Each structure stands twice: as structure tokens, then as C-alpha cells.
C-alpha positions, 0 to 999 in steps of 0.5 A: 500500500503506497504511503499517502501524501498529506498536505497542510491547509496552508499549502493547499491555500497557497497553491490556490492563491498562486493559481488564481494569481497566474490566471488573472495576471493582476488584471482588473475585470468588469463584472455585473452583480447584485448587491445582496448585503452592504455595510460600511465602517471605515471600508465598505463590505459587500456580498454580491450575488447572481441569480438565474431563473430565480436561483442563486448561482454565484455568491462572492464577497467584495470590499471597497477600501476607504481611499477608493470609496471616497473617490467612488462616492465622488464619482457617483455624487448624490446617486451613491446612496441609491446605488450602494445598497442591497438589491441594486445591480451594479457594473464594477471594475475589480481585482481578485484577491485570495487571502489564506485566512479569509478566502476569495474576494473582490476588491472594487476599484470603480463603479459605472454610474451610466449602467444604473442610469441606463437601467433607470431609463430602461424601466421608465421606457418599459412603463411608458410602453406598457401604458401605451399598449393598455391605452392609458398613456394619455387617459388622465390628460384628457380629464376635464379640468374644473373652471375653479380648482380649489379642493386639492388632494395633495400627495407629498412628504409632510414637512418637506421643502416641497410641501412648505413651498407649495402651501406658501405659494397657495397662501400668498397667491396674488388673486387671494383665492382660497384653497382647501388642501388635504395632505395624503402623506407619503414618502417620495424617495427610497425603496418604500416610496412607490408603495406609499404613493400607491396607497395615498392614491387609493386613499383619496375619495375623488368625489371630494376633490377637484384635483390630485397634486403630487409633488416632491423637490429636487434630487438625482434621477435615481431619486425619482425612480419610484415615479417610474412604478407601473402600478402607480402610473396606472393608478394615476392614468385611471384617476377620474379627476385631473392629476397635476405633478411637480417633480424635481427641478 
């Protein structure tokens, strides 16, 4: 019986490390993946995942070191909070790193903002196409506007700058018209905003108002993603009274 050859764990790990280094040659790669988990202390740590047909087919850890993170955050600007979070798919440039203790991970060096902007535009165009196919795209536009518009169902975030400005302009209008406004409070940004906006629309007794007004202040294009929601767009299109919007700058 031949003698077994026994390797230490570090020997196997070193061999794997060497093979990975030989295969990658120190090059960087562009990879597309979804952020499954994200946290940041000094550095940013991500768990990346790929799904195919509803099944998880690959998972890997990644890190953005602090010096790189500051540059990436500057490149992404105000959109960084909408991109660096769980559930968002990103396109990024990275290098592989195999550590004998911590295993295989990716070191992210750059994130392509245009990929996320392209996805935003794709979802927007998909919503528009669906509305047109269902004959809803122009429906609310042709709802008759009352001659006197005074009873307003307002959908926005209570206490926001948009709410304050809107109420100020109504109160100080040069014709001294009196308006009766009922607020239907809703988030206008973030993951829960689309559902909250739909709930606000559903809560309005339309026979008691002349129009619905939906407003929010400025922000990045990704901040406006909730307003691309197809179900929200359908609710607005089917509204029996005019819907007026003031979204962004």
C-alpha cells in the first residue's frame, strides 16, 4: 500500500492563491452583480450575488477600501446612496484577491454610474410602453379640468421643502383665492416610496376633490425612480379627476 501524501491547509491555500494569481495576471475585470448585503465602517463590505431563473448561482464577497470609496462616492455624487445598497445591480471594475485566512474576494476599484442610469431609463421606457399598449398613456390628460380648482388632494412628504413651498405659494397667491388642501402623506424617495404613493392614491375619495397634486423637490434621477412604478402610473392614468405633478427641478 503506497504511503499517502498529506498536505497542510496552508499549502493547499497557497497553491490556490498562486493559481488564481497566474490566471488573472493582476488584471482588473468588469463584472455585473447584485448587491445582496452592504455595510460600511471605515471600508465598505459587500456580498454580491447572481441569480438565474430565480436561483442563486454565484455568491462572492467584495470590499471597497476607504481611499477608493471616497473617490467612488465622488464619482457617483448624490446617486451613491441609491446605488450602494442591497438589491441594486451594479457594473464594477475589480481585482481578485485570495487571502489564506479569509478566502476569495473582490476588491472594487470603480463603479459605472451610466449602467444604473441606463437601467433607470430602461424601466421608465418599459412603463411608458406598457401604458401605451393598455391605452392609458394619455387617459388622465384628457380629464376635464374644473373652471375653479380649489379642493386639492395633495400627495407629498409632510414637512418637506416641497410641501412648505407649495402651501406658501397657495397662501400668498396674488388673486387671494382660497384653497382647501388635504395632505395624503407619503414618502417620495427610497425603496418604500412607490408603495406609499400607491396607497395615498387609493386613499383619496375623488368625489371630494377637484384635483390630485403630487409633488416632491429636487434630487438625482435615481431619486425619482419610484415615479417610474407601473402600478402607480396606472393608478394615476385611471384617476377620474385631473392629476397635476411637480417633480424635481
